[in-house]
C-alpha positions in Angstrom: 12.6 1.6 21.3 11.5 4.9 22.8 8.9 4.1 25.4 6.8 7.1 24.6 6.6 6.3 20.9 5.9 2.6 21.8 3.0 3.5 24.1 1.5 5.8 21.4 1.8 3.1 18.8 0.2 0.5 21.1 -2.6 2.8 21.8 -3.2 3.2 18.1 -3.0 -0.6 17.6 -5.4 -1.1 20.6 -3.1 -3.8 21.9 -0.1 -4.1 24.2 2.5 -6.5 23.1 3.4 -9.4 25.4 6.6 -10.0 23.4 8.2 -6.6 22.9 11.0 -8.2 20.9 8.5 -9.1 18.3 7.3 -5.5 18.0 11.0 -4.4 17.7 11.6 -6.9 15.0 8.6 -5.6 13.0 10.3 -2.2 12.9 13.8 -3.5 12.0 14.7 -3.2 8.3 17.2 -5.6 6.9 19.7 -2.8 6.2 20.0 -2.4 10.0 20.4 -6.1 10.6 23.0 -6.4 7.9 25.2 -3.8 9.4 25.5 -5.6 12.7 27.8 -8.5 13.3 25.6 -10.2 15.8 22.5 -12.0 14.6 19.6 -9.5 14.5 16.3 -10.5 13.0 14.6 -8.1 10.5 11.0 -7.7 9.5 10.8 -9.4 6.0 9.1 -12.6 7.2 6.7 -10.6 9.4 5.9 -8.5 6.3 5.2 -11.6 4.3 2.8 -12.9 7.1 1.2 -9.5 7.6 0.5 -9.2 3.8 -1.4 -12.5 3.9 -3.4 -11.6 7.0 -4.2 -8.2 5.5 -5.5 -9.6 2.2 -7.6 -12.2 4.1 -9.3 -9.7 6.4 -9.9 -7.0 3.8 -11.2 -9.7 1.5 -13.5 -10.9 4.2 -15.2 -7.5 4.9 -15.5 -6.7 1.2 -17.2 -10.1 0.7 -19.6 -9.1 3.4 -20.2 -5.6 2.2 -20.7 -6.3 -1.5 -22.4 -9.7 -1.7 -23.4 -9.3 -5.3 -20.0 -8.5 -6.6 -18.0 -10.8 -8.8 -14.5 -12.0 -7.9 -13.1 -9.5 -10.3 -15.1 -6.6 -8.7 -14.0 -7.6 -5.2 -10.3 -7.8 -6.4 -10.5 -4.3 -7.9 -11.9 -2.9 -4.7 -9.3 -4.6 -2.6 -6.5 -3.3 -4.8 -7.8 0.3 -4.4 -7.4 0.2 -0.6 -4.5 -2.3 -0.1 -1.6 -0.8 -1.9 1.7 0.9 -1.2 0.3 4.4 -1.3 -2.4 3.7 1.2 -0.3 1.5 3.5 2.5 4.1 3.6 0.0 6.9 4.5 -1.4 4.8 7.3 2.2 4.0 8.5 3.1 7.7 8.5 0.0 8.6 10.4 1.0 6.0 13.0 4.5 7.4 13.2 6.2 4.2 12.1 8.8 6.2 10.2 10.0 7.5 13.6 10.3 4.0 15.0 11.9 2.1 12.1 15.5 0.9 12.6 17.4 1.5 9.4 21.0 1.0 8.4 23.1 4.1 8.2 23.2 4.1 4.4 19.4 3.6 4.1 18.8 6.3 6.7 21.1 8.8 4.8 19.2 8.3 1.6 15.8 9.0 3.2 14.7 5.5 3.9 12.3 6.6 6.6 10.3 8.5 3.9 10.3 5.8 1.2 6.8 4.6 0.6 7.8 1.0 0.0 9.8 0.7 3.2 7.2 2.4 5.3 4.4 0.3 3.8 6.5 -2.9 4.5 6.8 -1.9 8.2 3.0 -1.5 8.3 2.5 -5.1 7.0 5.2 -6.3 9.4 3.3 -4.8 12.3 0.2 -6.7 11.3 2.3 -9.9 11.2 3.6 -9.2 14.7 0.1 -8.5 15.9 -1.1 -11.9 14.5 1.8 -13.8 16.2 1.5 -12.1 19.5 -2.2 -11.6 19.9 -3.8 -14.0 17.4 -6.1 -13.6 14.5 -8.8 -11.8 16.4 -6.4 -9.0 17.5 -5.0 -8.6 14.0 -8.5 -8.7 12.4 -9.8 -6.0 14.9 -7.0 -3.6 14.0 -7.2 -4.1 10.3 -11.0 -3.6 10.2 -10.5 -0.5 12.4 -8.2 1.0 9.8 -9.6 -0.2 6.5 -13.4 -0.4 6.8 -13.7 3.5 6.7 -11.4 3.5 3.7 -13.6 0.9 2.0 -16.7 2.9 2.7 -15.2 6.1 1.2 -13.4 4.6 -1.8 -16.0 2.1 -2.8 -18.8 4.6 -2.7 -17.2 7.0 -5.2 -15.4 4.7 -7.7 -16.7 2.9 -10.7 -14.5 -0.1 -10.4 -15.7 -1.9 -13.5 -14.6 0.9 -15.7 -11.6 2.2 -13.7 -8.5 1.3 -15.6 -6.3 2.8 -13.0 -7.6 0.5 -10.4 -7.2 -2.5 -12.7 -3.7 -1.6 -13.6 -2.8 -1.1 -9.9 -4.3 -4.4 -9.0 -2.1 -6.3 -11.5 1.1 -4.4 -10.7 0.6 -4.9 -7.0 0.1 -8.6 -7.5 3.3 -9.0 -9.5 5.7 -6.6 -7.8 4.0 -4.6 -5.0 4.9 -1.4 -6.8 2.3 1.4 -7.3 1.9 3.0 -10.7 2.7 6.7 -10.8 1.2 9.3 -13.2 3.0 12.4 -14.5 1.7 15.2 -16.7 3.9 15.6 -19.7 2.1 18.4 -21.4 -0.9 20.7 -21.3 -2.0 21.8 -24.8 -4.7 24.2 -26.1 -6.5 27.2 -24.7 -7.9 27.2 -21.1 -11.4 26.5 -22.4 -10.3 23.6 -24.5 -7.3 22.1 -22.7 -5.9 18.6 -23.4 -3.5 16.8 -21.1 -0.8 14.3 -22.0 0.0 12.0 -19.1 2.4 9.0 -18.8 2.2 6.1 -16.3 5.3 4.8 -14.7 6.2 1.7 -12.7 9.4 2.5 -10.8 11.1 4.7 -13.3 9.9 2.9 -16.5 7.3 4.6 -18.6 4.7 2.0 -19.5 2.3 4.1 -21.6 0.8 7.5 -22.3 -2.7 8.9 -22.6 -4.6 12.0 -23.6 -7.7 13.5 -22.1 -9.7 16.7 -21.5 -8.8 16.5 -17.8 -5.9 15.0 -15.9 -8.2 12.3 -14.5 -9.3 11.2 -18.0 -5.8 11.3 -19.3 -4.6 9.1 -16.5 -7.4 6.6 -17.2 -6.4 6.5 -20.9 -2.7 6.0 -19.9 -3.7 3.1 -17.6 -5.9 1.6 -20.4 -3.1 1.7 -22.8 -0.7 0.2 -20.3 -3.2 -2.7 -19.7 -3.3 -3.3 -23.5 0.5 -3.1 -23.9 1.7 -5.0 -20.8 -1.2 -7.3 -20.0 -3.0 -7.7 -23.4 -6.2 -6.5 -21.9 -8.6 -5.0 -24.4 -11.7 -4.3 -22.3 
């Protein structure tokens, strides 16, 4: 690992690793390990551990910040800030895409820019922090990164009526994918425009929705997807 990048990363983490091999493993994708004949550990187990620690710490500070919320309300808030899109943005901001070790095939197909791979490396880093420095170190970093997000997102969203957040929560729980929305059509004159939007998970179209704005159309698409895929009617 490039020492310059490593030092910048550790400054962002607020922690210097005692076991540098653990940090290296957190940034090693299985495609890289599979291409080598000798036994090289990759980051999947660290990702699993980091995911659990992340959910715990984010759940903890949401519990503190919103003491009157129901379990459902807290789950919606957590899903809005712990998802593939947010994690990949944080990982890119930290430069993890420059440090990831990828197999040649994965690298050639743009693996260093794939949100799922980058988000996984972020979770693996948290797992490595936990193993090397303990819960207090991991908790400090997570709160550093996510408390500001919670303050911003939770202040502006109506989570009880936000179908997009609810759909994202359920999809994340089952597959760690992030629903994507695409505008299929814009109809009517500028003063009376209607948007047709579809919601996709991977490349599968789950539902469509119409609205007077893109935001409203996305909400209707999410609502229809909840009804079709999860039988939710509220």
